N, C-alpha and C positions, 0 to 999 in steps of 0.2 A: 504494500500500500504506500503510495506516495505521500510524503509529509506525515507519516505515522508518528504518533506520540506513544512512547513506551508506557505501558500500564504498570502501576504498582501491583506487585503480586505477593501473596502470602509467602513468608520465608519457609514455612513448613507446610502443614496442612491448613486448610481454611477455605475461604470463598473469596472470589474476586468480583466486586460489584461496584456500581456507581449509585450515588444517592444525590439527588438535587431536587429542588422544589421552588414554589412561589414564582412561577413564570408569569402568572396573571396575564396570559396572552389569549389566543383564540379568536382574535378579531384582526382581519387583514389591515395592515398599515397602522395599527394602534401603537400606543406608547411603548410596550414591552416586546413587540414582535422581533425587532432587530437584535436586541440584547439576548433574547432567548435563542435566536438563530446562531449567534456567535458562541453561546455555550454549547448548543447542539453540535456545532462544527468541531469543537474540541472533543466531545464525547464520541462523535462519529469516527474520529481519527485514532482513538485508542487502539493499541495493538499489544496483546490480544484483546479482543472484545470482552466486555464483562460477561459473567455468567447470567446476570440479570440486572435490571435497573429498578431502583426504588424511588418513587416520587411521592413524598409525603404532603401532598395537597397543593391547592391553588394553581392547578395547571392553567386554568382559564380565568378571565376577569370575572365571569359569572355575574352575580348580584343583580339579576333581572327577574321580574315577575312573569316574563314571557317565556313559557316552556319551549316554544319553537326557536326563539333567539338563543336560549341556553343550549339546545341541541345543535344549533348551527355553530356555536363556539366550540363545542366538543368535536364536531365533525372536522372543523378547520384545524383544530389542535392535533387530532389523531391522524387525519388523512394528509394534511399539508405539512404542518410544523414537525410532526413526528413520523411523517411518511417515509423517511430515510431508514427507520428502524425495522428490521425483520423481527417482529414480536414472537414469531414461532421459534427463532433461534435464540433470541435474547428477550425473555419475558419482561414485561413492564408491570410492576405492582404499584398500586396507588393507595394512599389514604385519603379520607375526606378532608376538606378544608373549609374555612369560613367563606371563601369565594365560590365554592362548588356545591356545598350542602348546607344551606342556610334556612331551609324550610322544608315542609313535606314534599312540595312539588320538585324542588331541586334534588332532594334525596331520591325521589323516584327516577328522575332523569339520570342521575349518577348510576343507579343500579342498572337501568335499561341500557345505557351507553357502554359501560365498562364490563358488564357481565362478569363480575368478580365472584369468587367462591361464596356460596350462601350458607356458610357454616358458623355465622356469628350468633350472638345472643338473640332471643326472640324479639322481633321487630327491627333488628339491625342486620338481618341477613343481606349480604351484598354491600354493606357499609363497614361493619367490623367483620374480620375474617382472619383465618390463619392459613399458612402454606407450609408444608413440610418438604424439604429437599435434602434427602439423605440425613446427614448429621446436623442439619440446620432447621430450626423452626422460626418462622417469621409471623408475628402477630400484628395485625393492623387494626388499630382502635379508632373508632369514630368519637372524636373528642367534643362533639357538639350536637349530639342527637336530640332532636326536638322532643322525643318521648322521655328523656331524662332531665329536661329543663334547659336544654340548649348548651351554649358554649361553656366549656370547662368541666364537663361531666363525662365519666368513663364507666362502663360496666365492669367494675373491678372484680366482682365475683366470677364472671365469665372468664376474664383474663387469668385469674388465679387457677381456675379449672383447666384451661388450655395449657398453661405452663406446667401444671402438675401432670397432665396427660402426656406431655412431651418432655418429661424430666430427663429422659435418656438422650436427648439432643445435646450434642457437645456445644453447639452454638445456638444462642437465642437472641433474636432481635425483636424488640417491641417498638412499633412505630406509630406515631400519631402526629397530627399537625401542630398541636399546641404543646409548649414546653411543660415538663413536669414541674420545674422550678422557674420563678421569674428570671428573665434574661432579656437583655437589649431593650429594656423599657416595657416589655410585656409582663403584665402582672394580672393576677386574678386567682380564682379558685381552681387552678390547674392541678 
């Protein structure tokens, strides 16, 4: 590959992946499209390619009451902005975010568009979920489910159960859009 960027690889066993988020894109010519394209250019040039990509939320600008406009943002983000990625070879796993799942309608569009595993807690199927890859378990938590009161709430009982069920996994990643502890000016009941 021309202009390849050497990937950082585990020194021994482990997993090689990329994590990035908060593109707030999905609209042609909008504010963040060019920045997101430059980040994607770097990720696209990594050699070897990552095993998978983690995107913990805010892929699109979202925040619209119009479900069709929201679907159009997702289509643009997936088909155009992320169209370079062969998601069969390099899976792309998402968490929800405050720009993408801010009410019941946007949660429904998120589920319908991304078709993520539906093994989350009751009512959060396709929003919270887990994925097992050999010695790695990844748990994706919805940090703002409308059914738990919105932003800052996580179904911790479900999370504890999933981690217990996969206690044999050597590597465990728990991902959510909001920080566990206040950071960079973000604070609240996270």
